[in-house]
C-alpha positions as a Markdown table, in Angstrom:
| # | Residue | x | y | z |
|---|---|---|---|---|
| 1 | Met | 35.5 | 38.3 | -51.2 |
| 2 | Leu | 31.8 | 38.1 | -51.2 |
| 3 | Asp | 31.5 | 38.9 | -54.9 |
| 4 | Lys | 28.1 | 40.2 | -55.9 |
| 5 | Leu | 26.7 | 39.5 | -52.4 |
| 6 | Gly | 28.8 | 42.5 | -51.2 |
| 7 | Asn | 26.1 | 44.8 | -52.6 |
| 8 | Asp | 23.7 | 43.4 | -50.0 |
| 9 | Val | 25.9 | 44.2 | -47.0 |
| 10 | Tyr | 26.7 | 47.5 | -45.3 |
| 11 | Ile | 29.1 | 48.1 | -42.4 |
| 12 | Trp | 28.2 | 51.2 | -40.3 |
| 13 | Tyr | 31.1 | 52.6 | -38.4 |
| 14 | Ser | 31.8 | 55.8 | -36.4 |
| 15 | Gly | 34.5 | 58.4 | -36.6 |
| 16 | Ala | 36.5 | 56.6 | -33.9 |
| 17 | Thr | 36.2 | 53.2 | -35.6 |
| 18 | Asp | 36.4 | 54.2 | -39.3 |
| 19 | Val | 39.9 | 53.0 | -40.0 |
| 20 | Thr | 39.2 | 49.3 | -39.2 |
| 21 | Gly | 35.6 | 49.7 | -40.6 |
| 22 | Lys | 36.9 | 50.9 | -43.9 |
| 23 | Asn | 39.4 | 48.1 | -44.1 |
| 24 | Leu | 36.8 | 45.5 | -43.3 |
| 25 | Ala | 34.5 | 46.9 | -46.0 |
| 26 | Ala | 37.3 | 46.9 | -48.6 |
| 27 | Lys | 38.5 | 43.3 | -47.8 |
| 28 | Leu | 35.0 | 41.8 | -47.7 |
| 29 | Gly | 33.9 | 43.8 | -50.8 |
| 30 | Ile | 30.9 | 45.4 | -49.1 |
| 31 | Lys | 29.5 | 48.9 | -48.7 |
| 32 | Gly | 30.2 | 51.1 | -45.7 |
| 33 | Gly | 30.0 | 54.5 | -44.2 |
| 34 | Asn | 29.5 | 56.5 | -41.0 |
| 35 | Glu | 25.8 | 57.1 | -41.6 |
| 36 | Ala | 22.8 | 54.8 | -41.8 |
| 37 | Pro | 22.6 | 52.8 | -45.1 |
| 38 | Lys | 20.6 | 54.7 | -47.7 |
| 39 | Asp | 20.4 | 51.9 | -50.2 |
| 40 | Lys | 18.5 | 48.7 | -49.8 |
| 41 | Val | 20.6 | 46.0 | -48.1 |
| 42 | Lys | 20.0 | 42.7 | -46.5 |
| 43 | Val | 22.7 | 42.7 | -43.8 |
| 44 | Val | 23.9 | 45.6 | -41.6 |
| 45 | Ile | 27.0 | 45.3 | -39.5 |
| 46 | Gly | 27.4 | 47.8 | -36.7 |
| 47 | Trp | 31.1 | 48.6 | -36.0 |
| 48 | Gly | 31.3 | 50.8 | -33.0 |
| 49 | Thr | 28.3 | 52.7 | -34.4 |
| 50 | Lys | 27.4 | 55.9 | -32.5 |
| 51 | Thr | 23.8 | 57.0 | -32.4 |
| 52 | Lys | 21.8 | 59.2 | -30.0 |
| 53 | Glu | 18.4 | 57.9 | -30.9 |
| 54 | Ser | 16.9 | 54.4 | -31.3 |
| 55 | Ile | 17.3 | 52.9 | -34.7 |
| 56 | Thr | 14.6 | 50.8 | -36.5 |
| 57 | Phe | 15.5 | 48.5 | -39.4 |
| 58 | Asn | 13.1 | 46.7 | -41.7 |
| 59 | Lys | 12.3 | 43.3 | -40.2 |
| 60 | Asp | 13.8 | 41.5 | -43.2 |
| 61 | Ile | 17.3 | 43.0 | -42.6 |
| 62 | His | 19.8 | 41.0 | -40.6 |
| 63 | Val | 21.6 | 43.3 | -38.1 |
| 64 | Leu | 24.9 | 42.2 | -36.6 |
| 65 | Asn | 25.6 | 44.4 | -33.6 |
| 66 | His | 22.5 | 46.6 | -33.6 |
| 67 | Pro | 23.3 | 50.3 | -33.0 |
| 68 | Asp | 20.9 | 50.4 | -30.0 |
| 69 | Lys | 22.9 | 47.6 | -28.3 |
| 70 | Ile | 26.1 | 49.4 | -29.1 |
| 71 | Arg | 24.7 | 52.6 | -27.5 |
| 72 | Leu | 23.8 | 50.6 | -24.3 |
| 73 | Asn | 27.3 | 49.1 | -24.2 |
| 74 | Arg | 28.9 | 52.6 | -24.4 |
| 75 | Asp | 27.1 | 53.5 | -21.1 |
| 76 | Lys | 29.6 | 51.7 | -18.8 |
| 77 | Pro | 27.7 | 51.6 | -15.5 |
| 78 | Leu | 24.5 | 50.6 | -17.3 |
| 79 | Met | 26.3 | 47.7 | -19.1 |
| 80 | Leu | 28.0 | 46.7 | -15.8 |
| 81 | Asp | 24.5 | 46.4 | -14.3 |
| 82 | Ile | 23.3 | 44.3 | -17.2 |
| 83 | Leu | 26.3 | 42.0 | -16.9 |
| 84 | His | 26.0 | 41.7 | -13.1 |
| 85 | Lys | 22.3 | 40.7 | -13.4 |
| 86 | Ala | 23.4 | 38.1 | -16.0 |
| 87 | Lys | 25.8 | 36.7 | -13.3 |
| 88 | Val | 28.8 | 37.7 | -15.3 |
| 89 | Ala | 31.9 | 38.1 | -13.1 |
| 90 | Val | 32.4 | 41.9 | -12.8 |
| 91 | Ala | 34.1 | 43.8 | -10.0 |
| 92 | Pro | 31.6 | 45.4 | -7.6 |
| 93 | Phe | 30.6 | 48.9 | -8.6 |
| 94 | Thr | 28.3 | 51.8 | -7.5 |
| 95 | Lys | 27.1 | 55.1 | -8.9 |
| 96 | Ser | 26.7 | 56.5 | -5.3 |
| 97 | Ala | 29.8 | 57.6 | -3.6 |
| 98 | Asp | 28.0 | 57.7 | -0.3 |
| 99 | Ser | 27.7 | 53.9 | -0.4 |
| 100 | Ile | 31.4 | 53.2 | -0.6 |
| 101 | Gly | 32.7 | 51.3 | 2.4 |
| 102 | Lys | 29.2 | 51.2 | 4.1 |
| 103 | Thr | 28.0 | 48.1 | 5.8 |
| 104 | Gly | 26.2 | 45.8 | 3.4 |
| 105 | Thr | 28.0 | 47.0 | 0.3 |
| 106 | Glu | 30.8 | 45.2 | -1.6 |
| 107 | Val | 32.3 | 48.4 | -2.9 |
| 108 | Lys | 35.2 | 49.3 | -0.7 |
| 109 | Leu | 38.3 | 51.6 | -0.9 |
| 110 | Pro | 40.5 | 51.8 | -2.9 |
| 111 | Val | 38.2 | 52.3 | -5.9 |
| 112 | Ile | 38.6 | 53.3 | -9.5 |
| 113 | Ala | 36.5 | 56.3 | -10.4 |
| 114 | Arg | 35.4 | 56.7 | -14.0 |
| 115 | Lys | 33.1 | 58.7 | -16.3 |
| 116 | Arg | 29.9 | 57.1 | -17.5 |
| 117 | Phe | 31.2 | 57.3 | -21.1 |
| 118 | His | 34.9 | 56.8 | -21.4 |
| 119 | Gln | 37.5 | 55.4 | -23.8 |
| 120 | Gly | 41.0 | 54.1 | -23.2 |
| 121 | Gly | 42.8 | 55.7 | -20.2 |
| 122 | Lys | 40.7 | 58.8 | -20.2 |
| 123 | Gly | 38.3 | 59.7 | -17.4 |
| 124 | Phe | 40.2 | 57.6 | -14.9 |
| 125 | Trp | 41.0 | 58.2 | -11.2 |
| 126 | Leu | 42.6 | 56.0 | -8.5 |
| 127 | Cys | 40.9 | 56.8 | -5.2 |
| 128 | Pro | 42.6 | 55.3 | -2.1 |
| 129 | Thr | 40.5 | 57.6 | 0.3 |
| 130 | Met | 37.2 | 59.4 | 0.3 |
| 131 | Thr | 39.0 | 62.6 | -0.2 |
| 132 | His | 40.2 | 61.3 | -3.5 |
| 133 | Val | 36.6 | 60.2 | -4.3 |
| 134 | Lys | 35.2 | 63.7 | -3.7 |
| 135 | Ala | 38.0 | 65.2 | -5.9 |
| 136 | Ala | 37.2 | 62.8 | -8.7 |
| 137 | Ile | 33.5 | 63.7 | -8.5 |
| 138 | Glu | 34.4 | 67.4 | -8.9 |
| 139 | Glu | 36.4 | 66.4 | -12.0 |
| 140 | Gly | 33.6 | 64.4 | -13.6 |
| 141 | Ala | 33.7 | 60.9 | -12.1 |
| 142 | Glu | 30.2 | 59.2 | -12.3 |
| 143 | Tyr | 30.7 | 55.7 | -11.0 |
| 144 | Phe | 33.1 | 53.8 | -8.8 |
| 145 | Gln | 34.4 | 50.2 | -9.0 |
| 146 | Asn | 36.5 | 48.0 | -6.8 |
| 147 | Met | 40.2 | 48.0 | -7.9 |
| 148 | Ile | 41.2 | 44.6 | -9.2 |
| 149 | Glu | 44.7 | 43.4 | -8.4 |
| 150 | Ile | 45.4 | 42.1 | -11.9 |
| 151 | Lys | 47.7 | 39.2 | -12.5 |
| 152 | Glu | 47.1 | 38.9 | -16.3 |
| 153 | Glu | 44.9 | 40.9 | -18.6 |
| 154 | Tyr | 43.5 | 39.6 | -21.9 |
| 155 | Arg | 41.3 | 40.7 | -24.8 |
| 156 | Ile | 39.1 | 37.9 | -26.1 |
| 157 | His | 37.3 | 38.4 | -29.4 |
| 158 | Val | 34.0 | 36.6 | -29.4 |
| 159 | Phe | 31.8 | 36.1 | -32.5 |
| 160 | Asp | 28.4 | 34.3 | -32.4 |
| 161 | Asp | 29.1 | 32.8 | -28.9 |
| 162 | Asn | 32.5 | 31.5 | -30.0 |
| 163 | Ala | 35.9 | 32.8 | -29.0 |
| 164 | Ile | 37.8 | 33.4 | -32.3 |
| 165 | Tyr | 41.0 | 35.1 | -31.1 |
| 166 | Cys | 42.8 | 35.7 | -27.8 |
| 167 | Ala | 45.5 | 38.3 | -27.0 |
| 168 | Lys | 47.4 | 39.0 | -23.8 |
| 169 | Lys | 48.2 | 42.6 | -22.7 |
| 170 | Thr | 52.0 | 43.1 | -22.3 |
| 171 | Arg | 54.2 | 46.1 | -21.6 |
| 172 | Arg | 55.9 | 47.9 | -24.5 |
| 173 | Thr | 59.6 | 48.6 | -24.4 |
| 174 | Lys | 60.5 | 52.3 | -24.3 |
| 175 | Glu | 61.4 | 52.2 | -28.0 |
| 176 | Glu | 58.0 | 50.6 | -28.8 |
| 177 | Met | 56.3 | 53.3 | -26.6 |
| 178 | Glu | 58.0 | 56.1 | -28.6 |
| 179 | Glu | 57.1 | 54.5 | -31.9 |
| 180 | Ala | 53.5 | 54.0 | -30.9 |
| 181 | Phe | 53.2 | 57.5 | -29.5 |
| 182 | Val | 54.4 | 59.1 | -32.8 |
| 183 | Arg | 52.2 | 56.8 | -34.9 |
| 184 | Gln | 49.1 | 57.4 | -32.9 |
| 185 | Glu | 49.5 | 61.2 | -32.5 |
| 186 | Leu | 50.5 | 61.6 | -36.2 |
| 187 | Glu | 47.4 | 59.7 | -37.3 |
| 188 | Lys | 45.1 | 61.8 | -35.1 |
| 189 | Met | 46.5 | 65.1 | -36.2 |
| 190 | Glu | 46.5 | 64.2 | -39.8 |
| 191 | Thr | 42.8 | 63.1 | -39.5 |
| 192 | Val | 41.8 | 66.3 | -37.8 |
| 193 | Ala | 43.6 | 68.4 | -40.4 |
| 194 | Lys | 41.9 | 66.5 | -43.2 |
| 195 | Lys | 38.5 | 66.9 | -41.7 |
| 196 | Lys | 39.0 | 70.7 | -41.3 |
| 197 | Gly | 40.6 | 71.1 | -44.7 |
| 198 | Glu | 43.8 | 72.4 | -43.2 |
| 199 | Ala | 47.3 | 72.1 | -44.6 |
| 200 | Phe | 49.4 | 69.5 | -42.8 |
| 201 | Asp | 53.2 | 69.2 | -42.8 |
| 202 | Lys | 53.8 | 65.6 | -41.9 |
| 203 | Val | 57.6 | 65.8 | -41.9 |
| 204 | Ile | 57.9 | 68.7 | -39.5 |
| 205 | Thr | 55.1 | 67.3 | -37.2 |
| 206 | Glu | 56.8 | 63.9 | -37.0 |
| 207 | Lys | 60.1 | 65.5 | -35.9 |
| 208 | Val | 58.4 | 67.4 | -33.1 |
| 209 | Leu | 56.5 | 64.3 | -32.0 |
| 210 | Asn | 59.8 | 62.3 | -31.9 |
| 211 | Gln | 61.1 | 64.7 | -29.3 |
| 212 | Gln | 57.9 | 64.5 | -27.3 |
| 213 | Ala | 57.9 | 60.7 | -27.5 |
| 214 | Lys | 61.2 | 60.5 | -25.6 |
| 215 | Arg | 59.8 | 62.4 | -22.7 |
| 216 | Phe | 56.5 | 60.4 | -22.8 |
| 217 | Ala | 58.3 | 57.1 | -22.7 |
| 218 | Ala | 60.9 | 58.1 | -20.1 |
| 219 | Asp | 59.1 | 56.4 | -17.2 |
| 220 | Gly | 58.0 | 53.3 | -19.1 |
| 221 | Ala | 54.5 | 51.8 | -19.2 |
| 222 | Asn | 51.9 | 53.1 | -16.8 |
| 223 | Met | 51.3 | 50.2 | -14.3 |
| 224 | Leu | 47.9 | 51.5 | -13.2 |
| 225 | Ile | 46.2 | 52.5 | -16.4 |
| 226 | Arg | 47.0 | 49.7 | -18.8 |
| 227 | Ser | 45.9 | 51.4 | -22.0 |
| 228 | Asn | 47.2 | 51.3 | -25.5 |
| 229 | Asn | 48.5 | 54.9 | -25.4 |
| 230 | Leu | 50.1 | 54.5 | -22.0 |
| 231 | Gly | 52.6 | 51.8 | -22.8 |
| 232 | Trp | 50.7 | 48.6 | -23.3 |
| 233 | Lys | 49.8 | 46.4 | -26.3 |
| 234 | Phe | 47.9 | 43.2 | -27.0 |
| 235 | Val | 50.0 | 40.2 | -28.3 |
| 236 | Lys | 48.4 | 37.1 | -29.7 |
| 237 | Thr | 48.5 | 34.2 | -27.3 |
| 238 | Lys | 47.3 | 30.6 | -27.2 |
| 239 | Met | 43.5 | 30.3 | -27.0 |
| 240 | Pro | 42.4 | 29.0 | -23.6 |
| 241 | Lys | 40.1 | 26.0 | -23.7 |
| 242 | Met | 36.5 | 26.9 | -24.4 |
| 243 | Asp | 35.4 | 25.7 | -21.0 |
| 244 | Ser | 38.1 | 27.7 | -19.1 |
| 245 | Pro | 36.6 | 30.3 | -16.7 |
| 246 | Leu | 38.0 | 33.2 | -18.6 |
| 247 | Ile | 36.4 | 32.1 | -22.0 |
| 248 | Val | 33.2 | 31.2 | -20.3 |
| 249 | Glu | 32.8 | 34.7 | -18.7 |
| 250 | Ala | 33.8 | 36.4 | -22.0 |
| 251 | Val | 31.2 | 34.5 | -24.0 |
| 252 | Lys | 28.6 | 35.0 | -21.3 |
| 253 | Ala | 29.3 | 38.8 | -21.2 |
| 254 | Leu | 28.9 | 39.2 | -24.9 |
| 255 | Lys | 25.6 | 37.3 | -25.0 |
| 256 | Ala | 24.2 | 39.3 | -22.1 |
| 257 | Ser | 25.1 | 42.6 | -23.9 |
| 258 | Gly | 23.0 | 41.6 | -26.9 |
| 259 | Leu | 25.9 | 42.0 | -29.3 |
| 260 | Cys | 26.8 | 39.5 | -32.0 |
| 261 | Phe | 30.5 | 40.1 | -31.7 |
| 262 | Gly | 33.0 | 42.2 | -29.8 |
| 263 | Ala | 36.4 | 42.3 | -28.0 |
| 264 | Val | 35.9 | 41.4 | -24.3 |
| 265 | Asp | 38.6 | 43.0 | -22.1 |
| 266 | Cys | 39.0 | 40.7 | -19.1 |
| 267 | Cys | 41.6 | 39.6 | -16.6 |
| 268 | Ile | 42.6 | 37.1 | -13.9 |
| 269 | Asp | 43.4 | 38.5 | -10.5 |
| 270 | Val | 46.1 | 37.4 | -8.1 |
| 271 | Lys | 43.7 | 34.8 | -6.7 |
| 272 | Asp | 43.2 | 33.4 | -10.2 |
| 273 | Lys | 39.6 | 34.6 | -10.4 |
| 274 | Pro | 38.4 | 35.8 | -13.8 |
| 275 | Tyr | 36.7 | 39.3 | -14.2 |
| 276 | Val | 35.2 | 41.0 | -17.2 |
| 277 | Ile | 36.2 | 44.6 | -17.5 |
| 278 | Glu | 34.3 | 45.9 | -20.5 |
| 279 | Ile | 33.3 | 45.1 | -24.1 |
| 280 | Asn | 34.5 | 46.9 | -27.2 |
| 281 | Ser | 32.0 | 46.8 | -30.1 |
| 282 | Gly | 34.4 | 48.3 | -32.7 |
| 283 | Pro | 38.0 | 47.3 | -31.8 |
| 284 | Gly | 41.0 | 48.3 | -33.9 |
| 285 | Leu | 42.1 | 45.2 | -35.8 |
| 286 | Glu | 45.5 | 44.4 | -37.4 |
| 287 | Glu | 47.0 | 41.4 | -39.1 |
| 288 | Ser | 45.9 | 38.1 | -37.6 |
| 289 | Thr | 43.1 | 39.7 | -35.6 |
| 290 | Phe | 41.8 | 41.3 | -38.7 |
| 291 | Asp | 42.0 | 38.0 | -40.6 |
| 292 | Ala | 40.0 | 36.2 | -37.9 |
| 293 | Tyr | 37.1 | 38.7 | -38.2 |
| 294 | Ile | 37.2 | 38.4 | -42.0 |
| 295 | Val | 36.7 | 34.7 | -41.8 |
| 296 | Ala | 34.0 | 34.9 | -39.1 |
| 297 | Met | 32.1 | 37.7 | -40.9 |
| 298 | Glu | 32.3 | 36.1 | -44.3 |
| 299 | Thr | 31.0 | 32.8 | -42.9 |
| 300 | Lys | 28.2 | 34.5 | -41.0 |
| 301 | Ile | 27.1 | 36.6 | -44.0 |
| 302 | Leu | 27.1 | 33.6 | -46.4 |
| 303 | Ser | 25.0 | 31.7 | -43.9 |
| 304 | Leu | 22.5 | 34.5 | -43.8 |
| 305 | Leu | 22.3 | 35.2 | -47.5 |
| 306 | Thr | 22.7 | 31.7 | -48.9 |
| 307 | Pro | 20.6 | 29.3 | -46.8 |
| 308 | Lys | 21.9 | 26.3 | -48.6 |
| 309 | Thr | 25.5 | 27.1 | -47.7 |
| 310 | Gly | 25.6 | 24.5 | -44.9 |
| 311 | Ile | 24.6 | 21.6 | -47.1 |
| 312 | Ile | 27.0 | 22.7 | -49.9 |
| 313 | Lys | 29.9 | 23.1 | -47.4 |
| 314 | Glu | 29.2 | 19.8 | -45.8 |
| 315 | Thr | 29.4 | 18.0 | -49.2 |
| 316 | Met | 32.5 | 20.0 | -50.3 |
| 317 | Asn | 34.3 | 19.2 | -47.0 |
| 318 | Lys | 33.8 | 15.5 | -47.8 |
| 319 | Val | 35.4 | 16.1 | -51.2 |
| 320 | Ala | 38.2 | 18.1 | -49.6 |
| 321 | Gly | 38.7 | 15.4 | -47.0 |
| 322 | Ala | 39.0 | 12.7 | -49.6 |
| 323 | Ile | 41.5 | 14.7 | -51.6 |
| 324 | Gly | 43.5 | 15.4 | -48.4 |
| 325 | Asp | 43.6 | 11.6 | -47.7 |
| 326 | Met | 44.9 | 11.0 | -51.2 |
| 327 | Lys | 47.6 | 13.6 | -50.7 |
| 328 | Ser | 48.7 | 12.0 | -47.5 |
| 329 | Ser | 48.7 | 8.6 | -49.2 |
| 330 | Ile | 50.9 | 9.9 | -52.0 |
| 331 | Lys | 53.2 | 11.6 | -49.6 |
| 332 | Ser | 53.7 | 8.4 | -47.5 |
| 333 | Thr | 54.0 | 6.0 | -50.4 |
| 334 | Gly | 55.5 | 8.2 | -53.1 |
| 335 | Lys | 53.0 | 6.9 | -55.6 |
| 336 | Ser | 50.2 | 8.7 | -57.2 |
| 337 | His | 48.0 | 5.6 | -57.4 |
| 338 | Gly | 44.8 | 7.5 | -56.7 |
| 339 | Lys | 44.3 | 9.1 | -60.1 |
| 340 | Thr | 40.9 | 7.4 | -60.7 |
| 341 | Glu | 39.8 | 8.5 | -57.3 |
| 342 | Leu | 40.8 | 12.1 | -57.9 |
| 343 | Ile | 39.0 | 12.2 | -61.3 |
| 344 | Asn | 35.8 | 10.9 | -59.6 |
| 345 | Gln | 36.1 | 13.6 | -56.9 |
| 346 | Leu | 36.6 | 16.4 | -59.4 |
| 347 | Ala | 33.7 | 15.1 | -61.5 |
| 348 | Met | 31.5 | 15.4 | -58.3 |
| 349 | Ala | 32.7 | 19.0 | -57.9 |
| 350 | Lys | 31.9 | 19.7 | -61.5 |
| 351 | Asp | 28.4 | 18.3 | -61.2 |
| 352 | Met | 27.8 | 20.4 | -58.1 |
| 353 | Ala | 28.9 | 23.6 | -59.9 |
| 354 | Glu | 26.7 | 22.9 | -62.9 |
| 355 | Ala | 23.6 | 22.2 | -60.6 |
| 356 | Ala | 24.2 | 25.3 | -58.4 |
| 357 | Asp | 22.1 | 28.5 | -58.7 |
| 358 | Asp | 23.8 | 31.9 | -58.6 |
| 359 | Asp | 23.9 | 32.2 | -54.9 |
| 360 | Glu | 25.2 | 28.6 | -54.4 |
| 361 | Ala | 27.8 | 29.3 | -57.1 |
| 362 | Val | 29.2 | 32.2 | -54.9 |
| 363 | Val | 29.6 | 29.8 | -52.0 |
| 364 | Leu | 31.1 | 27.0 | -54.1 |
| 365 | Arg | 33.6 | 29.4 | -55.6 |
| 366 | Ser | 34.8 | 30.4 | -52.1 |
| 367 | Val | 35.1 | 26.7 | -51.0 |
| 368 | Phe | 36.9 | 25.7 | -54.2 |
| 369 | Lys | 39.4 | 28.6 | -53.7 |
| 370 | Lys | 40.2 | 27.4 | -50.2 |
| 371 | Met | 40.5 | 23.8 | -51.5 |
| 372 | Phe | 42.6 | 24.3 | -54.6 |
| 373 | Gly | 44.2 | 27.8 | -54.1 |
């Protein structure tokens, strides 16, 4: 989609985010991989990038989601502290079990115990008593957070301080749980076998997983751990108004994290108070969510690599608006009396194309494609 500009852009993903990372690279027509870019590029996109050490880029490189910021975000209690200091609405938390329930602290039983680095429904313990807290610590729990009585849970995708997509978490049916279980487990097993260079019988494995899936889905969705692999899914929902408390907190959270984009998991409790749960810097994307990121990324990259984009788009929007008005007029009157007008508008577009340099031509091509199909 970015034509020759694609050679100047690199998306850096990790083993856990490479499926969506590769799909984004292919759709945008950019380079990508699970290692730092080796060739000279002008834009680097971090997609759930995992690094142990700090990363330094040339000052001329534009970085969307710097790996250092992603690493900070993966440290859950550290990021919660950052969000809390930025006055983002997060449930009270502590790394000290001794402070739970003490005078002067907001962290009270029951609490959710978690590992410092966790993903999905793993590293999770419900602790209604201190006995449970101690047991969780022995099993690896590293911080504790007040349990939120969730009324509704959402995932709000934020890009450049704007909410671009909103999905609501809903329960899967047992049939959907079985299908998701087989798909997810099959994908993981196939990936592991491929990495190890081992033979993989997909047909037999799928038959075995189908039997396991029935037992897995027998009790329905887990009401405590609302994760993707425990019976829940995100379904597109109407975007709340930009000044709604939930959107405000999501945008504020992403800004405080230092990330350019991300999926903010958040919720509304039974008292209608919004809370931010965590931020995902490399979410799995499908269908309309994927399309929303493609539009946002393409627009951002073009604005970084073609400074004149804004002026060109503004002019072209005027042309598109005039053509749109003509179409409306023709539709309402049934007469194509705007032929002269249309010729003048197309002539203006032709003049712009002839005057454009190579970078501007890339932008114009994208705009013309959206206008004329």
